[in-house]
C-alpha positions, 0 to 999 in steps of 0.5 A: 850400387847397380843400375837397373835395366828394367826399361828397354835400354840403359844408357851409361854415360862414361863420366858417370860410370862407377868403375873407372880403373884409369884414365880421366875426364876430358870434354865430358867424357872419359879418356883412357890414356893408360890400359884400364877399364870403365864399367858398371854394375847392372841389374838384369831382370831376365835371361837373354840376349842384350846388345851393348853399344859402346860409343868410343874413338881412338887415337893410333900409335904408327899404324896400330890402332886401340883395342877395346874389349867388352867384358861381363864379370870381369871375362872378356867377351869380345875385343874389337879395333877402334880405328876412328878419330871420330865417335862410332858406335861399336855393337856387341851381343852378350847372353846374360842371366838374371842378377847383378852383372858387371859389364866393363870396357877396357883399353888393352893395348896402350903405347906412347912415343914421346914427341911422336904420338899416343895411342888412346881410347876415349869413351862417350858412353855404353848402352845396354839394350834388352 
């Protein structure tokens, strides 16, 4: 199944994403507690530059914050450091052709130190804007 971006923006709530390779639901949002991907197949009507806005926050281990990667069809587009303990919008620009594409958000650098800290990525939603 794919979502259709025939409107100016398509919002995909993390808990409703059809691709979830790790993590679980916490407080109504998706929590990646290990390296994994959250994503959705999306029908793109026209070629162009699209904005993907990912609303996320993280928990660090030591001074190292979660690394989050945006991918299109399984290929990494851009990686950012999620260095906030409150939700922040991370904005990406991607060139897309018409057709169905898989848009994914991945957590890349999971780590855990028992009794000390646990590096994790928390996702609220991602929005694709034409």
